[in-house]
N, C-alpha and C positions, 0 to 999 in steps of 0.2 A: 460870544461865538467861538472865540479862541479856546475857551475852556471846554466847550462842547466837542470841538474837533479833537482837542487833546484827550478828552475822556474816551472819545470814539477810537482813537488810535491805541490808547492803553488797553481798552477792552478787546479790541481786535487782536492786539499782540498777545494778550493773555489767552484768548481762545486758540490762537494759532499755536502758541507754545504748548499748551496743555493737551491739544488734540494729538492722540497717539494713533498713527496710521497702522503701525504693526498690530496694535490691539484690535483695530477695526477689521483688519484682514483675518486675524485669529478668530474674532467673534463670528465673522461671516462663515469661516471654515466649518464651524460647529453646526451650521444650519443645513448643510448639504445632505442629500441622501447618500448612503453608502452604495457605491456602484462597483461591480465586479467586472473586470475586463479580461480578455484573453491575452495571450502573449503578444499579439499584434495590435492591441488596443481596441478590439471589437467588444462591444457591450454584451455581457452575458446575463447579468442579473442586476436588479435595483431594489432597494428597500425604502419604504416610506419613512419620512422623517417623523419625529415625535409628535409633531402637530399635523400629521396626515397629509404632508405635501410630497409631491414628486418633484425633486429638486436636484437635478444632476449637475455635477461640476465637470466641465469639459476642459481638459488641460491642453488639448491640441491647439494649433494656430487657428485663428478665426479665418474662415474662407473669405477670399477677396471680394466676392460678389455680395456676401452678407455685410462685410465691413462697409462697402460702398453704399449699400442700401440704408443701413442704420445711420451712418454719418449724414447722408443726404437728407434723410427725413427728420432726424432728431437734433443734429448739431453740426450744421454745415461748416462752421469754423473750428471744429474740434481739433484739427491738427495744428492750428495756429495760436489758439488762445492758451492761457495758463490756468484754466479751470473756471474762468468767469468770462462771459461774453458781454462786455460793457454796453455795446450798442443794442443788444437784445434786451438788456435790463431797462435801458431808457425807453425803448420802444414799447415794452410791456407796461411800464409805469405810465407812459403817456396815454396808451389805449385804456388802461384801467381808470385813469383819472378822468378822461373825457367820456367814459361810459361806453366806449366802443366795444367791439367784440374782444373778450378777454383772451390774451395770449400769454403763453408761458415764456420764461426766460432762462429756464434751467438748462444748463449744459449737461452733457453726459456725465461729466465729473460730479456735478451737483446732484444728479440723479443717483449716482452711486452712494452719496451721503444719505439721501432720502431713503433709498432701499435698505441701507445698512442700519439706519437709525430713524425709523418712521416718526414724524411729528405732525402736529396740526399745521395747516397752511396759514401762517401768520407772517407779518413782516419781520418780526424778531427771529423767527425760525429760518426765514429766508436769508437773513443776515448771517446766522450761524452756518448755514449751508455754504454761503459764499466763502467765508473764512476757511472752513474745513476743506472745501474744494481746492483752495489755493495750497493748503498744506499737502493734500494728496498729490497734486501736480508736482510739488517740489520733491516728493519721495518716490513716485512711481512714474514709469514711462507710459506713453499713450497706449501701447498694446496691452499692458497690464490693466490700465483703467478701463479700456473698452471691454476686456475680458471679464472684469468684475461686474460691469454693467450687464452684459449679455447673460452671464451665468446667474444673475439674481433678478432679472426682469420678470414681471408677471405675464403669463400668456393665457390666462383664463382658467377659472376653477382652481384646482389645486396643482396646476402646472406652472412650475417656476424654472426659469432658465431656458436658453435657446436650445441646448442639447436635449432637454426633456421635451420641449415643443416639437423639435425636429422629428423625434422618434414617435411621439404619441399622435401627431397629426399626419405625418408623412411616411412613417416607418423608414426613415433614412438617417444615416450619419450626416451631420451638418456639412461635411465636405462635399456631399453629393446633391445638395439643394439646387434647385433651378432658380432663375431670376425671379420668377413669380412667387416662389416659396420664400425666398429671401425677403422680397418686398413685403409679403404678408407678416413675416416675423419682425420686420422693422416697424410696422404700424401697430401691431397688436399691443405692445406694452403701453401705448398711449391710451388705449381703450380696450383692455383685455376682456371685459365682460361682453364685448360685441361679437366674439366668435361663438356662435350658437347656431346649430343647424335649423333651429325653429324661428329665428328672428334676426333682423339686421344684416342679412346676407348682402343685400344690395348696397347698404352703407359701407360695409367692410370691403366689398369689391371695388367700390368707387375710390376708397382711400388707397387700396393697393394699386389700382390702375393709375391713379394720380402720381404715385411715387414712381411707377414704371415709366411714365411719360417724362418725368423729371430726369430719370436715369438715361432715358433715350436722348433727351435734350443735351445732356452732358457727354454724349457720345459713348456711353457704356453699353447700350443695346443698339443693334441694327434695326432697321424697319421690320424685317421679318421676325426678329427675336421679340420685338415689342408686340407684334400682332399675335404671335404664338403664346407669349406670356400672358397677355390680357385674356386669352381664351381658355387658359387653364382654370379648371373648376376649383372651388374652395373645398377643403376637406369636409366630409359629411359625417365622419365618425371619429371617435378617439380610440386609438389602438392601445393594447396592453403590452407591457414589456415581456420579452421572452424570459423563460427560466431555463437557461441552457445547462447550468451546473448547480442545481438547487441545493444539494447536500453540502457541497464544498462552500458555496456562497453563504449559506447559513452559518457554517462553522467559522468562516473568516469574519463574518459580520459580528460574531460573538467574541472574537479573540483579537481582532486588529483594531487599531485606532484610526487608520487612514480612511478618508472619505472616498478616495479612488484607489482601488486595490487592483493592480495589474498582476495577473496570475501567469503561471507557466502553461496553462491549458491552451490547447489548439482548438479553436471554435469549431472548425469543420470536422476534425477528428472526433471531438466530443459529441457532436450531433450524430455522427455515424455510429459511435459506440453505444450511445443511448438507444438508438433504434435497434441495433443488433441485440442488446440485452433484453429490451422490451419484446422484440419479436421472438426471441428464444424462449422466454418465460411463457409467452403465449402458447408456444408449442408444448412446454412441459407441464402446463397447468392440468392437462388431462390426466397426468400421472400424479397429481397432488403436490407438485413442486412449484411453488408460487413466488419465490424470491431469488434474487441474484444480485451480486455486486462485483465490481472489477476496477483495477487500476492499470493504466499503461504508463510506463516509465521510460524516458529517454536515457539509455545507459551512459551516454557520453557526458551528459550534463546532470543527471539525476533529477531532471525536471519531470514532474507529473504532467503528462500531455492529455490524459483523459481520466475522469473521475466519475464513476457511476455508482452511486450509493445504493440504489435499488432499481427494480424493474421499471418503476414509474413513480415519481415523487407524488403525483396526484392520485395514485391508486390507494385511496383511503381504506377500501375494504380489505386490502392485503398488506397493511402496514408499510405502504410505500414511502412514508416519511422517515422511517428508520434508516440511519446511515450505516449500511453494511460494511463500509470501508473501515470504520473505526470500532465496530462491534466485535467483541471477543468471541471467538468460536474455536472449537477443537480442531487442530490442524491435521489430525490423522497421521499419515506417514510422511508428510512433506518436510520434516526436519531431518530425515535420514541422510540426504546428501551432505549435510553439514557435519554430522558425525563421521561420515565416510571420509571427507577431506581432512578432518582433524586427526583421524586414526592413521591416515597416510603420513601426515607430518610427524606423528609420534613414533613412526617406525613400526606400528602394530601390524599393518597390512600394506600390500600393494594391490592394485586392482585385480591382479592375477592370483592373489593369495587365497587358499582354501580356508573357509570358515565353517563352523559347525551349523548344521541345520537339522536338528533332531528335537523332539519334545523335551523340554527342560524345565526344571523348577528353580526359581530364584526366591528363596524364602517362601513367602506366601503367594508370590507372583508366578502364575503359570501361563505365560503367553502362548499364543498359537498363531500359525500362519493363517492368513485370511482364507486360503483355499483348503485348509486342513491337510495339506500335503507337505512332505518333507523329502529332502534330497540326501540326507546323511551328511555329505560334505558338498560345498558349492563354492565357486569363485566369488570373491567379495563383489566384483562388478556385476556378476549375474544376480547376486542377492539384492543389489540396489535396483537393477533393471526390473526384477520381478517383485520388488518391494516386499521382501520376506521379513516377517517380524522377528523370528527366532534369531537369525544371525545378527540382527542389529541390537536386540536386547543383550545378547551375549557380548557383542562388541562394546556396548555401553557399560556393561558390568566390568569389562577390562579397562576401559578408558576412565570410568568413574562418573557416576551420575551427578555428583556434586560439581565436578569439573565442567561437565556439559551444561548444567544449569547456570553456572556463573559465567560461562562463555556467552550464553544467550542473554543473560542479564547485562553483561558488559556491552554487547553489540547493540541491543535494542533499548536498554535503559529502563526497563520496567521497575516499579517500586517494590514489588513483592520480594520477600527474602526468606522463602520457606522451601528449600530444595527437598527436605524430608517429606513434604506433602505429596510429592510426585514419585520420587525414587526412579527406578528403572522404567516405569511406565511413561515417563515424559517423552521418550522417543516414539511412542505410539499415539501421542496427541492428548494426554490427559491435562496438560497445561494449555489454556486457551490463549490464542494470539489473534490479532486483527489482520485484515487484508493489508493494511498499511505496514504493519510490522513485518509480515512475511515478504512483502515487496521490497522492503529495505534490505532484508537478508539476501534475497535472490538477486537483487541488483548488485549487491556487494560481490556475490559469487560470479556474476557475469562480468564484473570488472576485476577478475583475477584475484579476488580476496580483499580488495580495497573497499571498505564499507564507509558510507557517510549518509547523512540525513537526506531524505527526499525533499525536493524543493517544490513549493506551491506558489511562491511569490517571485516574480521576475526581478532579478537584480536586487534582492532583499538587503537593504542597507542596515536593517535592524537585527540581522542574524549573521554574526561573523563565524558561526560554528559550522556552516555548510561545507566548508572546504577542509575541515578537520577529518582526516581519514583514519580509520581504525583497521589494523591488519587482522583479518579473520584467520587466514592460513596462507601458506606459500602460493606463489604464482603457479608453480608446478602442480601442486595438489589441486588447485582450482581448475587448471586445464584438464587434468586427468578426470576430475569429477564431471566437468562439462562434457567431455568426450563420452563418458559412460552414459550420461543422461541423454545423449543423442541416440543411443541404441534402443530407447524405449519404443516398442511397437506394441500397441494394445489391440486386442481383437475387437472388431467392430468399428475401428477408426481407419481402416485401410484406405478408404476413399478420400479421407481428409489428409492423409499422410503421404503426399505424392512428391514432395520437393526433393530435388537432387541432393541438397545438403539439409537434412532434417534439423529441426530446432532441438535444443536441449530442454527437456521438460520432465515434470514429475507430477504425479497425481496423489491424492490422499482422500480417504473416506473415514470419517470419525466413527467411533464405537457407537453402535445403535443406528447407524446410517442417518445421522442428523445433519451432517455437513459433507459437501463434496467440493474438493479443491482441485485446481489445475494451475500449474505454474510453468511458464515457458520463457525461454531466454534466447535471444540472438545478440550479436554484438551491438545492434541498434536498440533493441527494446527488451524490457522485462514486462511480462503481462501476468497478473495474478487474477484469477476468477474464483469466486465462491458461489455455490448454488445450494439452495436448501429452503428451509422455512424459518423465518425470523422467530417464530414461536418456539422453535426447538423441537418440533414434532418430528419423530422418526418416519422414514419412508423407505420401504423395501426397494423402490425403484431408483433410489438415490445412490450414485457411485461417482467417485472421482474420475474414473476412466471414461465413462459414458456421459454422465451429466455435466461434469466439469470439462472433460476433454473436448467434447463437441463445441462448447462455447469458446474454449481457448482457441481452437483452430478457426472458428468463425472470425474471431478477432484478428488473428494473425493474417488471414487472407485479405484484410483491409489495410494492413500496414505495409511499409516499405520493406520488402523481404529480399532486397538485392544483395545483402551481405549477411549470410547466415552462418558462415564458417568462422569459428574462433581461431585466431592465429596461434600456432604452436609457439610457446615461449622457449625457443631452442636453447637459450643460454641458462634457463632455469631447470632444465631436465638433463639427466645423464642416463646412459645405458649401464645397467648392472646385471650381473649373472645371478639367477635364482634357480632353485630346483624346478625342473620341468613339470613335475607332478603337483607339488604343493604350493609353488609360487612364493617361497621364502628363500632367504639366504641359506646356504648349506655349509656345514663345517666338516663334512665327511668327504673323503676322496671317493671317486668312482660313481658319484651320483650324476645322472645326466642333467645338464643345465640348459637354460635358454636365456636370452637377453630381453629385458623389459625396460621401459622408461620409468624413471623414478626421480622425484624432486631433489635437486641438489641441496636445498635448504632444509630438507626433512631430516629427522634423526635417522641413523642407519637402520635399515630394515632388519627386523629381528630374525634370528636363526629359526629354521623350520622346527616347530614343536612336534612334528609328526614322524620323527625318525629316532631310533635309538641303536646303540651298538651292543651286540650280544656275542657270546662265544659259542661256537659249534665244533663238533668233532668231525672226523673224516667223512661221516655219513650225513653231514649237514644237519645234525640234531643238536638243539640247544643244550648246553651243559653249563655247570657252574663249578666252583672250586671243590665240591664234594665228589665230582666224577673222576674215576681212575684215568680218563682220557684228557684231563684238564691240562696236563703237561704238553699235549699235542694239539691244544686248542687253536682254533682259527677265529679271527675277528670277522664279524659280519654285520652290515648295516641293514636294518629291517624297518619297515613301516610300523608306526606305533600310534594308531588313532586313539583318541580319548575313549575311556570306558563307556561313556554314554552313547558314543557313536557306534561302537562295536555292538553294544546291547541292542541298539535300534536295528542294525543290520541283521542281527540274529532273529529278532522278532519279526522282521520283514522277510525272512527266509532268503537273505541275500548272501552272496559269497563273501566270506571274511578271511579267506586263506592268505590274502596279501596284506591284511591289516592286523591280524591277530594270530598268535602261535599258542597252541594248546599246551605246549611244554614250558611256556614262559612262566617265570616266577612273579610276574607282575600281578597286581590285584585283579581278580576277576569277579569280585563281589562288592556291591556298593548299594547303600540305601539312598535312593534318589530323592525320596520325599517321605517324611518330613526332614528338612535339613537341620543340622545341629543348632541348638539354642533357639529354635523357632518358637514364637508365641502364637498359638492358633486359637482364633475365635470360631468356635464350632456352633452353628445355629441348630436349634432343636427342630425336629420334624413334627409331624402331626402326633406321633406317639411319644413325644417328649424325649426321644433318644435319637442319636445319629452316630454312625460308625465312621471312623477315619480310614481312608484308603491309603495304605502304605505301598509305595512303589519302589522296586529294587531292580538292580542289574545283576543277572546271573549268567555270566558269559559261557560257563561250561555246562550249563543246564543240569546242575547237580541237585540232589535233594537238599532242601533248606530247612534247618531247624530254627523255629521261631520262639523267641522269649520276650515276654512283656514284664518289665520290672523284675527280671531274674526268674520269672515263672514260665515254664514250658507251656506253649499254647498250640503246638501243632507242627506237622512236617508236610511239605509239598514242594513242587517245582514251579509254582506260579510266579509271575512277575509283579503281582500286586495282591494285597490281602486286606480285607476289611476287619478292623479291630474296634470293638466298642470300648470307649474310654470314659473315665470319670474326669472331672476337673482336677487340675493339679499338675505336678511334674511327673514325667514318665521317661523310661528308657526302653528302646526296642533294640534287641540284639538278634542278629541272624548268624548262623554258622553253616557253612557248606560241608558236604560229606568228606571233602579232602582236608578239613580242619581250618579253612580260612574263616575268619571272624571279622565282623564289623558291627558297629552300633551307632545309635544317635539318641540324643536326649533333647526333650522339648517340653512345652507346657500346654495345657488345654484349659480354655475358659469357654463355657457355653453361654450363648446369648439368648435373649428372648424368654 
């Protein structure tokens, strides 16, 4: 007998020592469904487990009424025993031995073992459960044990865990359960197959009501509460889980390891944003525009508060399951504010500086303004307000397309490393970006040039990079850009644009009208919307201004717009004197100036390129050293616009008297296209031949003598000439009647 007892103790000790509670918890963790919560812990989405179970893990505290109901029904001595109820074991053994009604002796702790490691019902397995329960009690507190039990108890069918049952039977968070509902959840794991709308309702009600009476006897329910609870009907249907943020949920499910993922999303805002996007696309469908996506970012935290991947995740006919937030699309003109701010910091422009707005050639690139209209010269801020292409392509040519490409790469972190693929056209949207990437950039701008990653996970302990800021540009340049973007007023949106302090916003339409964007910023929020067709199909009805702009303002009307004014960073700006006409610094005396705001941290604003000093005689006629009056010369500062601008003014029959002097010795003749050393791929037409159109500037409207490869080919006063060319290298020379000569060399290769 002593040997048997000793063997029993040795065996028990071995089981106790070898049982790993941490591993048990870890194994249980892998069984849960992945659940997606909002920032306040509200359930937004759930995924089936690999064995097709709905199995939620609830991390919140167990409600007191549910705790009381479960302990009363399952294990009345739970709070006092150490994992095993000795008296219950003896009672069950006696009943089973005498053939009386079988009764269980499993404590809640023992049931945790059974749920975690299911085994056949044998005395040996019961012995294992007892030892393992003792070990669990030595490692975990009562709250943790009860939570393990409730999170893994069966509740009928493929419903596992009290959090799952609470939502699928009652559409409630567990903390909102009534006494009757708690009593039902307490008795169900004892016989989960009995919850069925077609059978055993009476038996289940009797069990529930029996428990309610016991709770009443314990003083937990009043008489009236008992009566009301017993009259509550049982659930007659199983509810489905909501899919509040399906695109983000699927994305996080595929990339995160946690079973409970608490996001930064605001449940109520997300629901409103989904409805706005769905309703808006319902409106645009008649115009053939069937898809949209958007992000709402809290600028103070960089938390994403709403994530709408498509007009409707369940819209299978219109590719609703495509995640438009991460899909790459052409951004159109929405990168222009960033080049604008960078150019200010480089000292290339101030908002008031004049920039060129005339038809121009950049090698083979011949950009045009969207409205096909040109101003000649225009303030940089007005060029951004009007989203003019020519000024920004010219600005990028000065800033450097490689520099801008690598700025974007550094800020966003894309893997591609081919700036030559895009060249100057990148500012017009030839490189594709996602809504998420654009939101990152614009939220950085809204934070005065401090860029960091967007947050999707609340208090993400796995990502230490969220607080690493990158400096996009100076605080002063950011503010000047934000102020410029406040001046955007688009025709057709007047009724939406009523706020006293308008938001800073920008729109963009991709080439071919495939994508419409609208980006808006206040100190509180950055909102990025995309509208179009996921198929990439073009649509003449699509535009950033109308298609994107209307949706953008619909969104902002639902947000907290109490703070729309960006505070001026007074210590980051200074007043400087600039030329009143051209908006640059001036190095000549006698030029009228004005004061403007300019970033202290920017490079010094460059000297105005639109003035020059000449010599004139007493009659105010320009002279040079060959003139007999040169000894009596007078200095004079005159406007000196670029030749391309003067040429445009002449062709438009505009006054050039203030910007060009006919007696000037400056060049008045230039070949605008083809540019030097250009390689031209010239497609053949139907007749297998095509002529090259050569464009020139002829400011004095002189007769022009044309030469192709040193051979005279004609004389005229035109601003362009068609020339038929063979493949190979060529040189075109033009000479004006006053003797001025210019030439360009290039090569031709015909395709097709």
